[in-house]
N, C-alpha and C positions, 0 to 999 in steps of 0.2 A: 504494500500500500504506500505509505510515505516513502519518499526518496531521499537518500543521503549521499552527499559527495564531499570529498576533502582533498586538499592538495597542499603539499609543501615541497618547495624546490627553488629554482632560480628564475622562474618566469612569473609575470604578474598572475596572481591567483584568481582575481575576479572573473576574467573571461573564461578561464578553464572551468570554474565552478558553474557559471551560467550555462556553458556548453554541456557539461555533465547533467545538469538539472533538466535541460531540454531533452536529453536522451532518456530521461526517466519520467517524462510527462505521462506515458502510458500507464504508470502505476496508479494514477488518480490523485487529485489534490485539490485544495480550496484556497491555499495561501502559500507563500514562499518567502525565503529569506537567505541572506548570506552574511558571514562575518569574516573579515579579512584583517590580518595583522601585518604591520611593517616594523620589523625589529622589536624594540622594547615598547613601542607605542601601544596604547590600548586598542582593542579590537574595534574596528569600524563595522557597525551592524546596520543592515538595511532589511526591512520586512514590508511586504505588500500582501494584499488580499487579491483573490481572483487569479487570472491566468498569469503565466510566467512572463508574458510580454510586459506586464506592469513592473515587475522587478527589473527586467532588462532596461526598460525606459528610465527607471529611477536611478540606475547605476551606469547609464551609457554602456550597456552590454558588459558591465563589470569593470570597465576601464576607469571609472571614477574613483574606484577604491584602490589605494596604494598598498602594496604588500605582496609577499610571495608565499604566504601561508594562510589558509582559510578553510572554512567549512560552509556547506550550503544544505538547504532542505526544502522539499515540497511537502506540505502537511495535508493529511487527511484527518479531518476533525473527528476525535473520539471524545476526549474530555474538554469541554469548552467549545463555544460556537466558533465559526470561522471569523477571525478578526485579526487586526495587526497585533493586539496585545497577546493573543494566543498563538500567533505564528512563531515559528522557530527562526533563528537561534534564540535560546533562553539564557539568562545570565544569573549568577549567584548573588548579585548585589540586591539590596532592598529597594533601590529606586525603580519606579515604574518605567518600563522601557517599551514604548510603542513607536517612537519617532526614530528617524535615522540619525546616525552619528556615532562618535567614539563612545565606548562604554568602559568606565572604570569598574572592573569586576574581576575577581580572582579566577572565575571559571565561566566559560561560554560554551554552550553545547547544543547539539541537535540530537533527536531521539526518534526512533521508529519502534512502535510496540505499545503495550499497555502495562502500566504499573498497577497491579491489583490492590496493593495495600497503601496507596498513596495518601488516603485520608489519614490513616494512622501516622504515617511518616510526616505528613504536613503539620499535624498537631504537635508532634515532637519538636519540629523545627520552629514553629511559632513560639513554643515554650522556651526556646533557646534564642529568641530575639529576631528570628527571620520574619520578614513580611513578604506577602505574595501579591503580584500584580496581574496574574493570569488565572484562568480556570483550568489549567492543564496539569496533568500528572508529570509532564516533562520538567516543568519548573521545579517540582518537588525533588526529582532525582538529581538535577543539577545542583540544587542547594544542599542536598544530602552529601554529595561528593565534597562540596566546599566545606561543609561542617566537619567531616572527618579529616580533611586536608589541614584545616586550621586548628582544630582541637588537639590533634595528636602530633602536629608538626611533622608530618610524614610526606613522602613523595607521592606523585600522581598515581602510580600503579598501586601502591598500598591503600591510598584513599579510595580508588575505584574498587579494589577487592573488598574492602569493608562494606562499600555500598552494595556490591553483588550479594554478599552474605545476608544483608538486611532486607533487600528488595524481593518481593514476589511478583512474578509476571514475566513479560517478554520485553526485550529491548535490544536495539542496536544503537550504540552511543558513539558519538564523535565529540571530543572535548578539546578545548584549548585552555591552557593555564597561563595566567599573566606572567608567572615567574619563569616560564619555559618558552621563550620566543622561538618561532620556527619549528615547533613540535606540535603534533596532534596525537591525542590518546584515544583509544577505542576500546569498547567492550561489547560483548554479545551474549545474549541468551534467547534462542528460539526466533530471532528475527535475522534475516540474511544480511551479511556484511562481508565484503571482499577487500583485500588489500593488494594493490598493484605497485610493483617496483620498477622504475626505469633508471636511466642514466642520470644520477644527480637529482632525482625527484621521486616522490612517492605519492600514491593516490589511494583513495578510500571511496567505496561506493556501495550502494545497495545491490547493484546488478552490473553485469559486465558491460553492457552498451555504453554506460556513462564514461568509461575510461579506455575503451578498446582502441580508440584512435591514438592513444598515448603509449600503451603498453599491452603486451599479450601475456605477460608473466604475472600470475595472480596467486594469492594465498587465501584459503578459506579458513577464517578464524572460527573456532568451534565454541560450543557452549561454555560459559563461565571462564572464558579466556579473555585476556586483554592484550593491548598492543601499544607500543611506543613508536611513532613514525617520525623519522627525520629525513631530510633530503637524501634520496637514494638508499635509505635503510629502513628496515622494519624489524622490530624486536618483539617477540611474543612471550607471554607470561601465563602461568597457571594461577589457580586461586590462592596458592601459597606464596605467590610472588617470585617463584623460580622461573628463570628464562627457559623456554622450550623451543624446539624446532618444529616448524610447520612446512611441509613440502610445497614447492611451487608447482602450479599447473599451467601449462601452455594452452591458451585459447586458440582453437584451430580455425574458426570461421573469421572472416575478414570484416572490417568496419563497414564496408559497402553493404553487407548483408543486413545491417540495421538501418539503412537509408531507404527512401522511397523509390529510388531508381527510375524516376520518370512517371510513376503512377500517382494518381491524385491522392490516394490514401494508402496507408499501410495495409488495411484490410484487403483491398482488392489485389494489392501486390501479393499478399500472403495466400489469398485464394488461388492465384495463378502459380504460386510456388508449391502447391500441394503435390503435383506429379513428381517433382524432384524430391520432396520430403519423403514421399512413400517409396520412391525408387531407391534413395540412399539408405533408408531404414531397412528395406528388404534385402538390398545387396550386402548390407553388413551382417545379415543373418543367414543368407542362402549362398552356399559355396559348393561348387562341383556337384550340383543336383542334390544337395543335402541341406537341410536346415541345421545350422550349427549354433547351439546355445552354449557352447563351452565358455564364452566370455562371461556369461552370467554365473558360472559355477554350478549350473544344474546339469546333471547327467541323466541318462535313460533310467537308471535305477531310481533316482530321485523322482522322476515323473511317474514311474510305475507305483511308487510308494504312496502317492497322494490319495488320501481318503476323501477329502472334500476341499473346496476352495472358498475362501472369503475374499471379496474385493471391496476395498474402501477407497473412496474418491469423493470429490466435490464438483459441482457444476458439470461442465462438458465432459470432464474425465469420468464422472459418475455415469454419464450416458454411454461412454465407451465401455464401462463395466457392465452396464445393462446389456449391451450387444454381446459382450464376452460371455455373459451367462447363457444366452441362447446358443452361441456357437460352441462353447466348451461342453455344455451338457449334451448337445446333439452329437458332436464328433467324438468326445472322449468318454462319455458316460460317467462323468464325475459330477456330483451335486455341487452347485455353485450358489452362493448367497452374496448379493450385492448390498453393500452397506453405505449409507450416507456417512462420511467420515465425521461430520459434526455431531452425529448421534452415537457413533460406535462405542466411544469410551464410557458412555453413560448407561450401557446395557450390560447384562451379564454375558460374558464370553464363554461359550460352550465349545471348546476346541481342544485338540491335542497335538502332539508333535508330528503326527502323520497328516495333518492338514497343511495347507499353504495359504498364506495371507499375501495378496497382491495389492499394492498401493500404487495408484496411478496419479501422477502430478506432472504438469509441464515444467514448472519452476523447480520442483524438488524442495520447496520451502513452504508449501501450503500448511498453515498451522494445524488445522483439524486433521489433515491426512498424516502429518508427522505424529500427532498425538495417537492416532489409530495404529500407526506402525509401532510406536513404543509400547502401546498396550498389548499388542500381539506378541512382541518380543518378551515382555514381562511374563507372559503366560507360556513361554516356551514354544510358540508357534513359528516355524520358519517363515521368512518374509522375502518377497520379491518386489522390488521397486521398478516401475516403468516410468522413467523420467527423461527429460530432454536436456537438463543442465548437468554437465559433468562436474563432480565435486560438490554438488548441492547437499544439504543436510540429509534429506531422505536417502539420497544415493549413498552417502557415507555410512548411514546407520543401518541400512537394510542388509540382510544376509546375502542377497543376490540382487544384481542390478541388470536390467535390460534397457540400454540407452536407445532412445529414438533420435533420429538425425534430422530434425526439422530446422535446425538453425535458430537464430533469434526470432522470436515472435513479438512484435511491438503492439499491434492493435489489441485493445482490451478483449474484444470478442475473438476467441480462438477459432482458427480454421485449420491451418496446416499442422499444428501440434495435435489436434484431435485426429486428423487423418493418419498421422504417423503413429499415434497410439493404437489406432485400429489395426494398422499393418502389423505392429508388434504382436497384437493379440492373435491375429491370423496365424503368424508363424509359430507362436507358442502353442496354440491349440492344435495345429496340424502335427507338430513334432510330438506333442504329448499323446495324441491319438495314435500315431504310428508306434510310439514306444509301448503303448498299452495294448496294441493289437486290435484296436477298434476300427481302424481303417487299414486297407491292404496297400501294397506297393503301388498298384495302379492308381488308386485314389490319392496317395501321397504325391505321386508325380503330377497328377491332374491338378491338385490344389496348388502346387508350386507354379505350374504353368499359368494358372488363373491369377495368382498373386502377382507374378512378374508382368502380366499383361495390363494390370490396373493403371499404371502411370499413363500409358498411351490412351487408354479408354477415358481417363480423367481429362486428358487434353481434348478429346473429342467432345466431351460435355462442355468444357469451357468455350469451345468454338461456337456454341449456340447461345452465348450469353446475351446477345442483342435481343433475342426474342423475349427473354425474361426481363430485360431492361424495359422493353416496350410494355409488358404486362404491368410491371411495377409502377410505371408512370401513370397508369390509368386506375390503379387501386391503392395508391399511397394513402388515401384518406380513410381506409378501412378502420373500423372501430374494434372489431373482434375477428380473430382468426383462430380456427380450430384445426389442429393437425391430427389425423387419425390413421391408424394402421393396426395390423395384427402381427404378432411375433416380432421379428427383427424390424419390420416396418414401423412398429410402435416406437422402438428405440431411436430410429432415424427421425421420426416426428418429434420426439422429445428435444433433440438437438436443434431441429429446424425452428421449433417454437421458441426455444431459448434465444436463438439468434435474433428473432424478430422482436422480442420484448427488450432485449439488451440494447439494441442500437436504434430501434424505431419507436420505442415507447408506446407500442400498440399492445393491447391486451391479447395475448396469444397463449393457448394451452394445447397440450398434446394429450390424447386419450387413446387407450386401447379401444378399437372401434366397437367391440362388443359391449363396452360399458356405456355407450351413448344413451341407451334407453334407461339406464339406472340413474337418471337425473340430469345429465348434461344436455340432452336434446331440448330441454325446456328453455335453454338460452339461445337456440337457433331462431333467427328472425330474418326478415327481408334484408338481403345484402350481406349477411354473414359469410365470410370466406371459409370454405372447407377445403383443406389440402389433404387429399387422400394419397398415402404412400402405398403403391400397389406393386411391389417387386416380388413378393412371396407368392408364387403362382398358385400354390395349393390353397391359399387363403384369399385370393383376389376376389372371387365372386362374393364372398361373405362381406368383405369391406365395401365393395361396390353397392351391395344392398343397403348397407348402413348409410352410404352417401346419398342414395336415392331417397331415403327417409329424410335426410337433411334438406334435399332439394324440394321435397314436398312442403317444407316449412319455410321456404324462401331462401335457402342457402345457395351460394354461388360455388360451384364445384370445380376444383382444380385436381387433375389426376397426374401422378408421377409414376410412370410405368416403363418397363424395358421395351426396347425395339423388338419387333417380331412377335410380341405376345398379343394374342387376340383379345383385345379389351373392347367391349361394347361402349364406344365413346360417345354415343348419342346423348347420353345423360350428362356428360361432362361439358362444362363451359370452356375449359382451357386444359390442354393436355401437354405434358412435358415428357419427352422420350429420352431414355438413357440407354447406352449399350447394355446388352445382356451378358451375364456371367453367372457363375455359381451363386446360388441364393445366399450362401454364407458370406460371400465377399461383396455383394452388390451394394451394401450400405455405403461403401467408399465412393461409389458413383452417385447414389441417390442423394447424398447430403449436399453435393455441390450446387445443384439448382436452388436448394433452400437457402444456402449461404448467399448466393447471388440475389435471390429474391429479397432477403433482408437488407443486403448492402444497397441495392438500387432503390429500395423503398426509403431507406434512411437518407440517401442522397437527394431523392425527389422531395423529401420533407425539409431539406436544408439543415440537417442535424450534424453534430460533430461525430462522424462515424467512428473514428479511432479512439475517442475519449468520451464515451457516453456518460451522462450525469450519474453521480452517486456510485460509480463502479470503479474498481481497481483491477489491474491485471493480475496481481498476485496477492491473495488474501493471507497475510502473514500474522494476523491476530485473530483470536477466537471470536 
């Protein structure tokens, strides 16, 4: 959610901080601020509300702030309304700080996360003479560090460690101390934070795109660890204050991958990148006519031993899990239960070491998914992470990792990460089925052929985008849209409906078609759009019958079906055709028209496609 950047080196910090914050806009925010230091001078702090352009204008793109060391932040409001007083950076001094200018304060900092016991800590600090100017939990934690720093006359790392022992919640912190010019201190628990080291300069950020143009060498700081950053140096410490080594990771994708590349929006660029994301992911798993899961650490014996599978995920990743349930149960004959990660840890877990827990997350930092992973591990259940970000927390903590190769995804509404996750599920399901003997060698080869053909078929679907654009231009004012289907088609509808509500602010819901008559059909009236996903041929006639019932009540019918399939389209008002393939795999093709429909509807409505209101790319707090 919130974005953090930091820089110390020999270049002006302001422009680098602004550039990094721009790369993190996709995370969602309502205000922004930066603090820059020049030598021993007090930090110069500027904070604004609204879009980042306001901060850029207030600082002349950062050039108005002198200094080569600084931190910046884009805030997503949790405690306290969006305002300049509540915007970060926050300071440890008692003076109210809402205006721009130098700040005489021992500690200046930014924070991503939620401090759960901040009220208790705030009262303790008030009792010790501190006054508060904001309604945030962040100001509390900054002042708590200041309290320990001054009371015990200790160094920054020791003060930070005392804070970490006392605080409950999640945080990624970047701090500057007035007594330590040119240095930045950092700490982390359950919120993402990376450190990048270059020649004579060091960077800090919530996510790789913020610093990729400056360095590819990054370190992933772990829970309850802290860091001291100097120009060209990064030193890491454990909770005891002992210095530790953290290995460096080289980022393989290039900076251009996080740019629009001539497209109007990141979302449409990423929709078009789906064939490559699926191709790259599959080619990393299929070698010499065999699916190779050795990089995950799973062998055939492991796959044969699985008694049942739990899948935990949030949002679109949960929809991938729903698809996986149908695919794995059908191909592998293994019971699968799909869990909303936000609910998983609050239920009684009935599992044993012969089960497998799969956690799906694009960022590898999703707070609820991480909590589900830890819950499963605490009960001795083996875990497999399907993630896109190498070195992310979920990837580091899982027993096994299957990486998708989607590259950076910037638009808040996921597209290519979803498709890459689906591709990973296909490979996992087919290899598991073959290992368990529930499919034979001929079926194994046929599935591989079908999977490897998907990228070219996806490109064929994209070639028909103008027709969907035309439709969206005529129905952008729809008030209600219902997506219906049966089996795997229902899971595709779930994702299509989510895309529409995320970026178009249109009430859209997905229903298993057979459930319409159990209440939902009462909502159908003249002009209601009904999107029928009709790719599962054995269920097609039943879904069409449900659509006819909607038409009789004034619904406008859109049918999404494979080429060459005999669909009586007389009742359909608009038909979208996609290439035919194995019904287990066709969801990868069916989702693209629904992504395009949402995208073009949002454009037609004049909305901010890449940064929809109230949403963030990565939900790193509960």
